[in-house]
Backbone as CSV, one residue per row, in Angstrom:
resi,resn,N_x,N_y,N_z,CA_x,CA_y,CA_z,C_x,C_y,C_z
1,MET,125.582,103.607,102.712,124.727,103.607,101.544,123.925,104.905,101.547
2,ALA,124.050,105.705,100.526,123.307,106.956,100.403,121.897,106.659,99.911
3,GLU,120.928,107.356,100.462,119.559,107.143,100.051,119.134,108.276,99.125
4,VAL,118.656,107.931,97.937,118.300,108.921,96.938,116.922,109.495,97.192
5,GLY,115.971,108.684,97.609,114.630,109.166,97.862,113.617,108.573,96.928
6,LEU,112.401,109.104,96.992,111.305,108.551,96.212,111.497,108.806,94.734
7,PHE,111.008,107.854,93.961,111.223,107.825,92.528,110.035,107.059,91.966
8,SER,109.669,107.279,90.762,108.598,106.470,90.186,108.785,106.376,88.685
9,GLU,109.123,105.184,88.253,109.293,104.933,86.827,108.942,103.479,86.554
10,SER,108.341,103.244,85.418,107.926,101.896,85.039,109.138,100.990,84.845
11,VAL,108.982,99.724,85.221,110.032,98.724,85.076,109.364,97.390,84.741
12,GLU,110.014,96.579,83.919,109.517,95.232,83.636,110.174,94.276,84.605
13,VAL,109.377,93.372,85.181,109.894,92.439,86.170,109.491,91.017,85.778
14,ALA,110.483,90.130,85.704,110.238,88.705,85.494,110.239,88.051,86.866
15,CYS,109.228,87.228,87.124,109.056,86.634,88.447,109.070,85.114,88.389
16,SER,109.339,84.527,89.552,109.232,83.078,89.715,107.743,82.717,89.719
17,PRO,107.408,81.419,89.632,105.993,81.023,89.708,105.302,81.490,90.997
18,SER,106.063,81.686,92.070,105.466,82.148,93.329,105.327,83.669,93.391
19,GLY,105.799,84.372,92.347,105.653,85.830,92.296,106.858,86.607,92.774
20,GLN,107.960,85.934,93.102,109.166,86.616,93.574,109.962,87.157,92.391
21,PRO,110.351,88.436,92.420,111.138,89.013,91.326,112.465,88.274,91.109
22,LEU,112.791,88.033,89.831,114.040,87.370,89.451,114.947,88.273,88.618
23,ARG,114.319,89.063,87.721,115.055,89.939,86.813,114.264,91.222,86.594
24,LEU,115.023,92.320,86.313,114.421,93.613,85.980,114.892,94.034,84.604
25,GLN,114.020,94.678,83.866,114.377,95.309,82.595,113.974,96.768,82.737
26,TRP,114.995,97.650,82.732,114.738,99.067,82.979,115.653,99.897,82.104
27,ARG,115.060,100.831,81.379,115.806,101.724,80.487,116.735,100.932,79.560
28,ASP,116.172,99.916,78.917,116.898,99.088,77.940,118.089,98.347,78.537
29,ARG,118.060,98.107,79.816,119.135,97.368,80.466,118.541,96.279,81.352
30,SER,119.208,95.131,81.401,118.723,94.003,82.184,119.516,93.888,83.478
31,TYR,118.814,93.604,84.583,119.426,93.430,85.894,118.940,92.126,86.496
32,LYS,119.844,91.380,87.089,119.511,90.122,87.751,119.410,90.364,89.254
33,ILE,118.385,89.795,89.880,118.245,89.883,91.329,119.320,88.985,91.931
34,ALA,120.143,89.559,92.813,121.336,88.859,93.297,121.199,88.328,94.727
35,ALA,120.122,88.652,95.405,119.908,88.178,96.781,118.403,87.990,96.976
36,ASP,118.026,87.231,97.991,116.602,87.041,98.261,115.947,88.386,98.573
37,PRO,114.900,88.736,97.816,114.238,90.026,98.070,113.354,89.974,99.321
38,LEU,113.091,91.136,99.863,112.174,91.279,100.994,110.853,91.838,100.485
39,ARG,109.743,91.352,101.041,108.426,91.838,100.610,107.634,92.328,101.814
40,TRP,106.889,93.434,101.590,105.951,93.930,102.580,104.830,94.651,101.854
41,TYR,103.821,95.042,102.601,102.670,95.755,102.049,102.535,97.092,102.744
42,GLU,102.154,98.102,101.983,101.902,99.429,102.547,100.528,99.895,102.099
43,ARG,99.881,100.639,102.977,98.580,101.238,102.630,98.802,102.368,101.641
44,ARG,97.950,102.458,100.657,98.025,103.593,99.742,96.825,104.501,99.974
45,LYS,96.962,105.754,99.602,95.886,106.729,99.782,94.977,106.674,98.549
46,TRP,94.201,105.592,98.451,93.383,105.373,97.263,92.360,106.475,97.065
47,TRP,91.907,107.099,98.144,90.898,108.147,98.039,91.411,109.396,97.325
48,GLU,92.742,109.555,97.243,93.308,110.681,96.510,93.389,110.392,95.011
49,GLU,93.312,109.114,94.648,93.449,108.722,93.245,92.120,108.337,92.598
50,GLU,91.160,107.929,93.409,89.884,107.449,92.886,88.747,108.094,93.670
51,LEU,87.643,108.323,93.007,86.522,108.975,93.658,85.842,108.078,94.679
52,ARG,85.773,106.787,94.383,85.140,105.861,95.314,85.649,104.453,95.077
53,ALA,85.490,103.634,96.059,85.900,102.231,95.962,84.721,101.412,95.455
54,GLU,84.972,100.594,94.459,83.924,99.725,93.934,83.641,98.606,94.921
55,ARG,82.384,98.219,95.021,82.008,97.125,95.904,82.749,95.855,95.495
56,GLY,83.321,95.176,96.476,84.012,93.921,96.232,85.448,94.062,95.770
57,ARG,85.883,95.284,95.544,87.268,95.487,95.095,88.148,95.718,96.305
58,GLY,89.148,94.846,96.485,90.007,94.981,97.648,91.473,94.913,97.291
59,ALA,91.898,93.793,96.690,93.316,93.602,96.378,93.803,94.705,95.453
60,GLY,94.866,95.347,95.850,95.427,96.418,95.046,94.838,97.779,95.332
61,LEU,93.646,97.834,95.882,93.037,99.125,96.177,93.621,99.715,97.456
62,VAL,93.729,98.893,98.474,94.168,99.382,99.771,95.672,99.262,99.949
63,ASP,96.242,98.151,99.533,97.655,97.896,99.788,98.469,97.844,98.511
64,HIS,99.727,98.258,98.621,100.731,98.075,97.576,101.640,96.936,98.011
65,GLU,101.987,96.059,97.100,102.978,95.031,97.368,104.339,95.621,97.004
66,ILE,105.236,95.706,97.967,106.537,96.325,97.745,107.621,95.289,97.985
67,TRP,108.609,95.290,97.086,109.756,94.391,97.195,111.024,95.226,97.267
68,ARG,111.905,94.911,98.197,113.241,95.500,98.230,114.168,94.455,97.608
69,VAL,114.805,94.832,96.510,115.662,93.909,95.783,117.078,94.451,95.692
70,GLN,118.022,93.536,95.583,119.400,93.887,95.279,119.672,93.318,93.901
71,ALA,120.054,94.190,92.972,120.208,93.790,91.580,121.550,94.251,91.047
72,ARG,122.012,93.543,90.000,123.247,93.933,89.321,123.110,93.579,87.845
73,ALA,123.801,94.344,87.021,123.750,94.132,85.570,124.530,92.881,85.163
74,ASN,125.642,92.612,85.845,126.430,91.403,85.564,127.187,91.015,86.832
75,ASP,127.908,89.901,86.788,128.589,89.389,87.986,129.659,90.326,88.531
76,GLN,130.208,91.197,87.694,131.248,92.117,88.147,130.703,93.472,88.603
77,SER,129.468,93.777,88.289,128.928,95.096,88.641,128.517,95.151,90.113
78,GLU,128.458,96.370,90.623,128.113,96.606,92.015,126.629,96.334,92.255
79,LEU,126.315,95.818,93.442,124.920,95.609,93.820,124.223,96.945,94.026
80,ARG,122.996,97.033,93.585,122.153,98.210,93.793,120.904,97.765,94.547
81,THR,120.461,98.587,95.476,119.276,98.276,96.260,118.134,99.174,95.804
82,LEU,117.013,98.530,95.431,115.846,99.259,94.933,114.589,98.754,95.620
83,ASP,113.626,99.638,95.782,112.286,99.238,96.188,111.416,99.319,94.947
84,ILE,110.749,98.204,94.647,109.841,98.170,93.499,108.444,97.835,94.006
85,VAL,107.454,98.420,93.393,106.072,98.218,93.812,105.317,97.495,92.713
86,HIS,104.533,96.501,93.121,103.691,95.738,92.197,102.255,96.194,92.395
87,GLN,101.668,96.730,91.336,100.267,97.155,91.394,99.412,95.940,91.026
88,VAL,98.890,95.295,92.061,98.228,94.007,91.903,97.059,94.074,90.932
89,ASP,96.282,95.147,90.988,95.085,95.223,90.135,95.418,95.385,88.656
90,THR,96.565,95.980,88.318,96.930,96.172,86.907,98.062,95.256,86.457
91,GLY,98.806,94.675,87.424,99.952,93.843,87.087,101.202,94.642,86.740
92,ARG,101.138,95.960,86.846,102.279,96.816,86.500,103.257,96.919,87.660
93,TRP,104.510,97.165,87.304,105.586,97.352,88.278,106.184,98.737,88.093
94,ARG,106.614,99.345,89.214,107.286,100.643,89.173,108.445,100.625,90.161
95,ILE,109.505,101.338,89.819,110.575,101.569,90.779,110.103,102.691,91.686
96,LEU,110.112,102.438,92.962,109.627,103.400,93.937,110.771,104.170,94.584
97,LYS,111.871,103.477,94.866,112.989,104.121,95.538,114.287,103.442,95.115
98,ILE,115.297,104.265,94.903,116.641,103.776,94.640,117.487,104.212,95.826
99,HIS,118.139,103.261,96.469,118.841,103.553,97.707,120.285,103.979,97.523
100,ASP,120.772,103.983,96.304,122.148,104.395,96.086,122.311,104.994,94.699
101,ALA,123.472,105.344,94.325,123.866,106.119,93.144,122.977,105.950,91.918
102,VAL,121.977,106.776,91.782,121.039,106.703,90.671,121.750,106.956,89.331
103,ARG,122.734,107.796,89.283,123.368,108.088,87.992,124.134,106.885,87.461
104,GLU,124.725,106.051,88.355,125.408,104.855,87.914,124.429,103.796,87.408
105,LEU,123.305,103.643,88.093,122.304,102.646,87.719,121.633,103.015,86.412
106,SER,121.373,104.287,86.204,120.627,104.703,85.011,121.537,105.088,83.847
107,ALA,122.833,104.984,84.017,123.769,105.367,82.939,123.743,104.368,81.808
């Protein structure tokens, strides 16, 4: 599997009631999550983006919720592995990394 590297583009994500990604909508195309995703948290450099931390603000300021998902457009299409980040404080999702052929996924 070739690794493309860091990437950042907005994506719409439909989730289960527990918050697990089920479907992606990206560049006018729909993708279904085809395997159980993995979740972890990473520290972000909030001090580079904001002048100061507001008192009592924690969730989303320090950590990013990141999901590694395997998605496909339909049952016959090849699986693609992506890392998507959920910005807890805004509710927005972004594609952070695409682990394989970006031109096929974005075509």
